[in-house]
LUMNUKE-851766 format. One record per atom (N, C-alpha, C, O, CB): x, y, z; residue number from 1. Coordinates in steps of 0.2 Angstrom, whole numbers, plus 5000, padded with zeros to 4 digits. Each point is the difference from the previous one (the first is absolute). Glycine has a CB too. Example, Ala and Ser with C-alpha at 12.3 -4.5 7.8 and 13.67 -1.06 7.14 Angstrom:
// residues 2
5066, 4972, 5039, 1 .
4996, 5006, 5000, 1 .
5004, 5006, 5000, 1 .
5005, 4999, 5003, 1 .
4986, 4995, 5003, 1 .
5007, 5011, 4990, 2 .
5004, 5006, 5001, 2 .
4996, 5005, 5003, 2 .
5003, 5006, 5001, 2 .
5003, 4991, 4989, 2 .
This chain:
// residues 118
4973, 4984, 5003, 1 .
5002, 5005, 5003, 1 .
4998, 4999, 5007, 1 .
4994, 5000, 5000, 1 .
5006, 5006, 4990, 1 .
5003, 4993, 5017, 2 .
4997, 4999, 5006, 2 .
4998, 5007, 5002, 2 .
5002, 5005, 4998, 2 .
5004, 4985, 5004, 2 .
4988, 5009, 5002, 3 .
4999, 5009, 5003, 3 .
5005, 5004, 5004, 3 .
5000, 5006, 5000, 3 .
4990, 4992, 5002, 3 .
5016, 4997, 5001, 4 .
5008, 5005, 5000, 4 .
5000, 5004, 4994, 4 .
4999, 5006, 5000, 4 .
5008, 4986, 5006, 4 .
4995, 5003, 4988, 5 .
5000, 5004, 4994, 5 .
4996, 5006, 4998, 5 .
5003, 5005, 4998, 5 .
5000, 4985, 5000, 5 .
4992, 5009, 5003, 6 .
4995, 5005, 4997, 6 .
5000, 5004, 5004, 6 .
4997, 5004, 4997, 6 .
4998, 4990, 4996, 6 .
5006, 5008, 5015, 7 .
4999, 5002, 5004, 7 .
5008, 5007, 4998, 7 .
4999, 5006, 5000, 7 .
4993, 4981, 5008, 7 .
5013, 5009, 4991, 8 .
5006, 5003, 4998, 8 .
4999, 5003, 4993, 8 .
5003, 5006, 4999, 8 .
5005, 4986, 5009, 8 .
4990, 5006, 4986, 9 .
4999, 5003, 4995, 9 .
4994, 5006, 5001, 9 .
5001, 5005, 4996, 9 .
5003, 4984, 4999, 9 .
4991, 5011, 5008, 10 .
4998, 5007, 5002, 10 .
5002, 5003, 5004, 10 .
4996, 5005, 5001, 10 .
4997, 4992, 4996, 10 .
5013, 5003, 5006, 11 .
5003, 5006, 5002, 11 .
5005, 5001, 4998, 11 .
5005, 5003, 5002, 11 .
4991, 4997, 5006, 11 .
5005, 4997, 4987, 12 .
5006, 5003, 4996, 12 .
4996, 5006, 4995, 12 .
5003, 5005, 4997, 12 .
5005, 4981, 5002, 12 .
4985, 5012, 5000, 13 .
4995, 5004, 4996, 13 .
4999, 5006, 5006, 13 .
4995, 5005, 4998, 13 .
4997, 4983, 4993, 13 .
5010, 5013, 5014, 14 .
4997, 5006, 5004, 14 .
4995, 4999, 5005, 14 .
4997, 5005, 5002, 14 .
5005, 4999, 4990, 14 .
4997, 4989, 5010, 15 .
4995, 4999, 5003, 15 .
5002, 4997, 5006, 15 .
5001, 4994, 4999, 15 .
4993, 5006, 4993, 15 .
5006, 5002, 5016, 16 .
5002, 4999, 5005, 16 .
4997, 4993, 5001, 16 .
4995, 4998, 4998, 16 .
5006, 5014, 5005, 16 .
5004, 4985, 5001, 17 .
5000, 4993, 5002, 17 .
4992, 4999, 5004, 17 .
4998, 4995, 4998, 17 .
5017, 5003, 5003, 17 .
4982, 5005, 5003, 18 .
4995, 4999, 5005, 18 .
4994, 5000, 4992, 18 .
4998, 4995, 4998, 18 .
5007, 5012, 5017, 18 .
4995, 4998, 4984, 19 .
4994, 5001, 4994, 19 .
5000, 4994, 4995, 19 .
4996, 4997, 4997, 19 .
5005, 5017, 5004, 19 .
5008, 4985, 4998, 20 .
5000, 4993, 4992, 20 .
4996, 4996, 5004, 20 .
4995, 4997, 4998, 20 .
5019, 5002, 4994, 20 .
4987, 5000, 5014, 21 .
4999, 4991, 5005, 21 .
4992, 5001, 5000, 21 .
4997, 4995, 4999, 21 .
5014, 5003, 5011, 21 .
4985, 5007, 4992, 22 .
4992, 5002, 4999, 22 .
4998, 4998, 4995, 22 .
4996, 4996, 5000, 22 .
5003, 5013, 5004, 22 .
5004, 4994, 4990, 23 .
4997, 5000, 4993, 23 .
5000, 4991, 4999, 23 .
4995, 4997, 4998, 23 .
5010, 5018, 4997, 23 .
5000, 4982, 5006, 24 .
5001, 4995, 4999, 24 .
4995, 4993, 5003, 24 .
4998, 4995, 4997, 24 .
5014, 5012, 5001, 24 .
4985, 4997, 5009, 25 .
4995, 4997, 5003, 25 .
4994, 5002, 4996, 25 .
4995, 4995, 4999, 25 .
5012, 5005, 5012, 25 .
4993, 5005, 4988, 26 .
4992, 5001, 4997, 26 .
5000, 4997, 4993, 26 .
4995, 4999, 4998, 26 .
5003, 5012, 5009, 26 .
5007, 4987, 4990, 27 .
4998, 4999, 4992, 27 .
5001, 4990, 5002, 27 .
4999, 4997, 4995, 27 .
5007, 5020, 4996, 27 .
4997, 4981, 5014, 28 .
4998, 4993, 5001, 28 .
4993, 4997, 5002, 28 .
4997, 4994, 4998, 28 .
5013, 5008, 5005, 28 .
4986, 5005, 5001, 29 .
4994, 4999, 5000, 29 .
4996, 5004, 4993, 29 .
4994, 4997, 4999, 29 .
5009, 5003, 5015, 29 .
4999, 5003, 4984, 30 .
4996, 5000, 4992, 30 .
5001, 5001, 4995, 30 .
4998, 5005, 4997, 30 .
4999, 4997, 5008, 30 .
5007, 4992, 4992, 31 .
5002, 4998, 4993, 31 .
4997, 5002, 4994, 31 .
5003, 5002, 4995, 31 .
5000, 4990, 5011, 31 .
4990, 5008, 4994, 32 .
4995, 5002, 4993, 32 .
5003, 5005, 4997, 32 .
5003, 5000, 4995, 32 .
4986, 4997, 5009, 32 .
5011, 5010, 5001, 33 .
5002, 5007, 4996, 33 .
5005, 5000, 4999, 33 .
5001, 5005, 4998, 33 .
4993, 5003, 5006, 33 .
5012, 4989, 4996, 34 .
5007, 4999, 4999, 34 .
5000, 4995, 4991, 34 .
5004, 5002, 4996, 34 .
5000, 4999, 5022, 34 .
4992, 4995, 4982, 35 .
4999, 4997, 4994, 35 .
4998, 5005, 4996, 35 .
5003, 5002, 4995, 35 .
4994, 4988, 5011, 35 .
4996, 5012, 4995, 36 .
4998, 5006, 4995, 36 .
5004, 5003, 4999, 36 .
5002, 5000, 4994, 36 .
4989, 5001, 5009, 36 .
5012, 5004, 5001, 37 .
5004, 5004, 5000, 37 .
5005, 5000, 4994, 37 .
4999, 5004, 4995, 37 .
4998, 4997, 5017, 37 .
5008, 4994, 4990, 38 .
5005, 4997, 4994, 38 .
4997, 4998, 4994, 38 .
5003, 5001, 4995, 38 .
5003, 4996, 5013, 38 .
4988, 5001, 4991, 39 .
4997, 4999, 4993, 39 .
5000, 5004, 4996, 39 .
5002, 4999, 4994, 39 .
4993, 4995, 5009, 39 .
5003, 5012, 5001, 40 .
4996, 5004, 4994, 40 .
5007, 5006, 4999, 40 .
5001, 5004, 4996, 40 .
4983, 4994, 5009, 40 .
5020, 5000, 5002, 41 .
5006, 5006, 5000, 41 .
5006, 4997, 4993, 41 .
5004, 5004, 4997, 41 .
4995, 4998, 5019, 41 .
5000, 4993, 4982, 42 .
5004, 4993, 4997, 42 .
4995, 5003, 4992, 42 .
5002, 5003, 4995, 42 .
5001, 4983, 5017, 42 .
4994, 5014, 4989, 43 .
4996, 5001, 4992, 43 .
4998, 5008, 4998, 43 .
4997, 5001, 4994, 43 .
4997, 4987, 5007, 43 .
5007, 5016, 5005, 44 .
5000, 5008, 4997, 44 .
5007, 5001, 4997, 44 .
5001, 5002, 4994, 44 .
4992, 5003, 5015, 44 .
5013, 4992, 4996, 45 .
5006, 5001, 4998, 45 .
5001, 4998, 4993, 45 .
5001, 5004, 4996, 45 .
5002, 4995, 5015, 45 .
4998, 4994, 4987, 46 .
4999, 4996, 4995, 46 .
4997, 5005, 4994, 46 .
5004, 5001, 4996, 46 .
4996, 4989, 5012, 46 .
4994, 5012, 4992, 47 .
4995, 5004, 4994, 47 .
5001, 5007, 5000, 47 .
4997, 5002, 4995, 47 .
4995, 4990, 5005, 47 .
5010, 5012, 5005, 48 .
5001, 5006, 5000, 48 .
5007, 5003, 4999, 48 .
5004, 4996, 5002, 48 .
4987, 5004, 5003, 48 .
5011, 5007, 4993, 49 .
5005, 5003, 5001, 49 .
5001, 5006, 5007, 49 .
4995, 5002, 5002, 49 .
5005, 4995, 4984, 49 .
5005, 5003, 5016, 50 .
5000, 5007, 5005, 50 .
4999, 4997, 5008, 50 .
5002, 4994, 5002, 50 .
4991, 5016, 4987, 50 .
5005, 4994, 5014, 51 .
4997, 4998, 5008, 51 .
4993, 4996, 4999, 51 .
4996, 4999, 4995, 51 .
5008, 5014, 5011, 51 .
4996, 4984, 5000, 52 .
4995, 4996, 5002, 52 .
4999, 5002, 5009, 52 .
5004, 5000, 5004, 52 .
5000, 4989, 4986, 52 .
4989, 5012, 5010, 53 .
4996, 5004, 5005, 53 .
4998, 4993, 5005, 53 .
4997, 4996, 4997, 53 .
4999, 5016, 4996, 53 .
5007, 4987, 5014, 54 .
4999, 4995, 5002, 54 .
4993, 5001, 5004, 54 .
4997, 4995, 5001, 54 .
5017, 5002, 4999, 54 .
4984, 5011, 5002, 55 .
4995, 5000, 5002, 55 .
4993, 4999, 4996, 55 .
4995, 4998, 5003, 55 .
5012, 5006, 5003, 55 .
4995, 4997, 4987, 56 .
4995, 4997, 4995, 56 .
4997, 4993, 5001, 56 .
4994, 4999, 5001, 56 .
5013, 5008, 4990, 56 .
4999, 4990, 5009, 57 .
5000, 4993, 5001, 57 .
4996, 4997, 5005, 57 .
4997, 4995, 4998, 57 .
5012, 5007, 4999, 57 .
4992, 5001, 5009, 58 .
4996, 4999, 5007, 58 .
4995, 5003, 4999, 58 .
4995, 4997, 5003, 58 .
5013, 5002, 5004, 58 .
4990, 5006, 4990, 59 .
4993, 5003, 4999, 59 .
4996, 4995, 4997, 59 .
4995, 4997, 5002, 59 .
5008, 5015, 4998, 59 .
5001, 4987, 4994, 60 .
4994, 4994, 4995, 60 .
5000, 4993, 5003, 60 .
4996, 4996, 4999, 60 .
5008, 5008, 4989, 60 .
5000, 4995, 5017, 61 .
4999, 4993, 5006, 61 .
4995, 5001, 5002, 61 .
4996, 4996, 4999, 61 .
5014, 5001, 5005, 61 .
4989, 5009, 4999, 62 .
4994, 5001, 5006, 62 .
4993, 5002, 4996, 62 .
4994, 4999, 5002, 62 .
5016, 5007, 5008, 62 .
4993, 4997, 4981, 63 .
4992, 4998, 4999, 63 .
4997, 4994, 4996, 63 .
4995, 4998, 4999, 63 .
5006, 5014, 4999, 63 .
5005, 4985, 5001, 64 .
4996, 4993, 4995, 64 .
5001, 4996, 5006, 64 .
4996, 4995, 4999, 64 .
5008, 5006, 4987, 64 .
4999, 4999, 5019, 65 .
4998, 4991, 5005, 65 .
4998, 5005, 5006, 65 .
5000, 5006, 5000, 65 .
5011, 4980, 4997, 65 .
4988, 5007, 5008, 66 .
4998, 5002, 5007, 66 .
5005, 5001, 5004, 66 .
4999, 5000, 5006, 66 .
4992, 4995, 4994, 66 .
5017, 5005, 4998, 67 .
5006, 5001, 5004, 67 .
5000, 5006, 5004, 67 .
4998, 5005, 4998, 67 .
5009, 4988, 4993, 67 .
4996, 5006, 5013, 68 .
5002, 5009, 5004, 68 .
5007, 5001, 5000, 68 .
5005, 4996, 5003, 68 .
4986, 5004, 5006, 68 .
5009, 5004, 4988, 69 .
5009, 5002, 5001, 69 .
5001, 5007, 5003, 69 .
4998, 5004, 4996, 69 .
5005, 4990, 4994, 69 .
4999, 5007, 5016, 70 .
5002, 5006, 5003, 70 .
5005, 5005, 4994, 70 .
5003, 4998, 4995, 70 .
4996, 4995, 5017, 70 .
5000, 5013, 4991, 71 .
5005, 5004, 4993, 71 .
5006, 4999, 5003, 71 .
5005, 5000, 4996, 71 .
4988, 5011, 4998, 71 .
5008, 4989, 5013, 72 .
5010, 4999, 5001, 72 .
5000, 4994, 4997, 72 .
5005, 5001, 4996, 72 .
4999, 5005, 5016, 72 .
4994, 4988, 4988, 73 .
5004, 4995, 4994, 73 .
5003, 5002, 4995, 73 .
5005, 4996, 4998, 73 .
4988, 4997, 5004, 73 .
5005, 5012, 4993, 74 .
5002, 5000, 4995, 74 .
5005, 5000, 5000, 74 .
5003, 4996, 4996, 74 .
4989, 5007, 5000, 74 .
5013, 5002, 5007, 75 .
5006, 5003, 5001, 75 .
5005, 4992, 5000, 75 .
5005, 5000, 4998, 75 .
4990, 5014, 5009, 75 .
5001, 4980, 4996, 76 .
5006, 4995, 5002, 76 .
4998, 4996, 4994, 76 .
5006, 4998, 4998, 76 .
4995, 5002, 5016, 76 .
4994, 4999, 4983, 77 .
4998, 4997, 4995, 77 .
5003, 5000, 4994, 77 .
5003, 4996, 4997, 77 .
4989, 5004, 5009, 77 .
5008, 5008, 4993, 78 .
5007, 5004, 4994, 78 .
5009, 4995, 5001, 78 .
5004, 4998, 4996, 78 .
4989, 5019, 5007, 78 .
5007, 4984, 5005, 79 .
5008, 4998, 5000, 79 .
5000, 4992, 5000, 79 .
5005, 4997, 4998, 79 .
5000, 5015, 5010, 79 .
4991, 4985, 4994, 80 .
5000, 4993, 5002, 80 .
5000, 4997, 4990, 80 .
5004, 4996, 4998, 80 .
4987, 5004, 5017, 80 .
5005, 5003, 4981, 81 .
4999, 5000, 4993, 81 .
5008, 5002, 4996, 81 .
5002, 4996, 4996, 81 .
4983, 5008, 5007, 81 .
5017, 5000, 4999, 82 .
5005, 5001, 4996, 82 .
5006, 4996, 5001, 82 .
5005, 4999, 4995, 82 .
4990, 5011, 5005, 82 .
5006, 4987, 5006, 83 .
5005, 4996, 5005, 83 .
4999, 4994, 4993, 83 .
5004, 4998, 4995, 83 .
4993, 5006, 5022, 83 .
4996, 4993, 4985, 84 .
4997, 4994, 4994, 84 .
5002, 5001, 4995, 84 .
5004, 4996, 4998, 84 .
4987, 5002, 5006, 84 .
5009, 5006, 4993, 85 .
4999, 5003, 4991, 85 .
5004, 5007, 5000, 85 .
4998, 5006, 5001, 85 .
4988, 4990, 4997, 85 .
5022, 5002, 5002, 86 .
5004, 5004, 5000, 86 .
5000, 5003, 4994, 86 .
5001, 5006, 5000, 86 .
5004, 4988, 5007, 86 .
4991, 5002, 4985, 87 .
5001, 5005, 4994, 87 .
4994, 5004, 5000, 87 .
4999, 5003, 4994, 87 .
5007, 4990, 4999, 87 .
4990, 5008, 5013, 88 .
4996, 5006, 4998, 88 .
5001, 5007, 5007, 88 .
4996, 5005, 5001, 88 .
4994, 4984, 4990, 88 .
5016, 5009, 5011, 89 .
5001, 5006, 5004, 89 .
5001, 5005, 4998, 89 .
5002, 5000, 4994, 89 .
5002, 4994, 5011, 89 .
4995, 5012, 4998, 90 .
4998, 5008, 4998, 90 .
4995, 4999, 4998, 90 .
5000, 5004, 4995, 90 .
5009, 5002, 5002, 90 .
4983, 4989, 5002, 91 .
4996, 5002, 4995, 91 .
4994, 5003, 5005, 91 .
4994, 5001, 4998, 91 .
5011, 4990, 4991, 91 .
4997, 5010, 5018, 92 .
4995, 5004, 5005, 92 .
5005, 5003, 5002, 92 .
5006, 4999, 5000, 92 .
4984, 4994, 5003, 92 .
5005, 5011, 4999, 93 .
5000, 5007, 5004, 93 .
5001, 4997, 5007, 93 .
4997, 4994, 5001, 93 .
4995, 5015, 4991, 93 .
5012, 4993, 5013, 94 .
5000, 4995, 5006, 94 .
4998, 5007, 5007, 94 .
5002, 5006, 5001, 94 .
5010, 4983, 4994, 94 .
4982, 5009, 5007, 95 .
4999, 5006, 5006, 95 .
5003, 4997, 5006, 95 .
5000, 4994, 5001, 95 .
4988, 5012, 4996, 95 .
5014, 5000, 5008, 96 .
5004, 4999, 5005, 96 .
4994, 4994, 5004, 96 .
4994, 5000, 5000, 96 .
5014, 5013, 4999, 96 .
4996, 4983, 5005, 97 .
4997, 4993, 5004, 97 .
4999, 5004, 5010, 97 .
5004, 5001, 5004, 97 .
5004, 4986, 4986, 97 .
4985, 5013, 5010, 98 .
4997, 5002, 5008, 98 .
4999, 4995, 5005, 98 .
4997, 5001, 5005, 98 .
4998, 5009, 4989, 98 .
5007, 4984, 5003, 99 .
4999, 4995, 5005, 99 .
4994, 4999, 5002, 99 .
4995, 5003, 5001, 99 .
5015, 4999, 5001, 99 .
4990, 4989, 5000, 100 .
4993, 4998, 5002, 100 .
4999, 5000, 5007, 100 .
5004, 4998, 5004, 100 .
4995, 4996, 4986, 100 .
4992, 5009, 5010, 101 .
5000, 5000, 5007, 101 .
4997, 4993, 5007, 101 .
5000, 4999, 5006, 101 .
4998, 5013, 4987, 101 .
5002, 4983, 5001, 102 .
5000, 4994, 5005, 102 .
5002, 4993, 4994, 102 .
5001, 5001, 4994, 102 .
4989, 5005, 5016, 102 .
5010, 4989, 4994, 103 .
5001, 4994, 4996, 103 .
4995, 4993, 5003, 103 .
4998, 4999, 5006, 103 .
5015, 5006, 4991, 103 .
4987, 4992, 4999, 104 .
4997, 4994, 5002, 104 .
5004, 4996, 5005, 104 .
5006, 5002, 5000, 104 .
4988, 4997, 4990, 104 .
5003, 4997, 5014, 105 .
5005, 4993, 5001, 105 .
5002, 4993, 4995, 105 .
4995, 4997, 4999, 105 .
5000, 5007, 5013, 105 .
5008, 4995, 4986, 106 .
5001, 4996, 4994, 106 .
5004, 4993, 5003, 106 .
5006, 5001, 5003, 106 .
4995, 5010, 4987, 106 .
4997, 4982, 5010, 107 .
5004, 4996, 5001, 107 .
5006, 5000, 4999, 107 .
5002, 5004, 4995, 107 .
4990, 4991, 5004, 107 .
5014, 5002, 5004, 108 .
5007, 4999, 4998, 108 .
4999, 4996, 4992, 108 .
5003, 5002, 4996, 108 .
5002, 4997, 5018, 108 .
4992, 4995, 4985, 109 .
4999, 4996, 4995, 109 .
4997, 5004, 4994, 109 .
5001, 4998, 4994, 109 .
4998, 4991, 5014, 109 .
4999, 5017, 4993, 110 .
4998, 5003, 4992, 110 .
5005, 5003, 4998, 110 .
5000, 5002, 4994, 110 .
4988, 5000, 5008, 110 .
5018, 5000, 5002, 111 .
5003, 5004, 4997, 111 .
5007, 4994, 4999, 111 .
5005, 5002, 5003, 111 .
4990, 5011, 5003, 111 .
5005, 4983, 4991, 112 .
5004, 4994, 4997, 112 .
5001, 5003, 4993, 112 .
4995, 5004, 4999, 112 .
4999, 4985, 5008, 112 .
5010, 5012, 4987, 113 .
5001, 4999, 4994, 113 .
4999, 5007, 4997, 113 .
4998, 5005, 5002, 113 .
5000, 4982, 4999, 113 .
5003, 5013, 4992, 114 .
4998, 5006, 4997, 114 .
4994, 5005, 5004, 114 .
4997, 4996, 5004, 114 .
5008, 4998, 4985, 114 .
4994, 5010, 5010, 115 .
4994, 5003, 5003, 115 .
4999, 5004, 4995, 115 .
4998, 5006, 5001, 115 .
5004, 4994, 5012, 115 .
4999, 5000, 4980, 116 .
4997, 5005, 4996, 116 .
5000, 4995, 4992, 116 .
4999, 5003, 4994, 116 .
5007, 5010, 5014, 116 .
4994, 4980, 4993, 117 .
5000, 4995, 4996, 117 .
4992, 5001, 4997, 117 .
4995, 5000, 5004, 117 .
5015, 4992, 5003, 117 .
4991, 5008, 4984, 118 .
4994, 5003, 4997, 118 .
4995, 4994, 5000, 118 .
4994, 5002, 4998, 118 .
5013, 5006, 4995, 118 .
């Protein structure tokens, strides 16, 4: 999926366009937190039943690594995770989206291809 595809997918999940664009820009500059989140979320979804806590995953990442993840990112990660992994849709409680306050400048060449490749 391209940047536009992801923006459209996030909009279908209730994220306004400007916020989706800012989130994708943040993601392009900070990919390691997503890798950690996705690995842990898949592991939990495959080995547990019932709801999985995205906040717990983010807190574990913070505690076990030196990665910094804003609490506001958690709601977006859940939505992207469910888009990429529809077999786990509904396993997370979705919190409301508050928007991102700033976004880094990301070169256009980094916006090519699948943004969420494993």
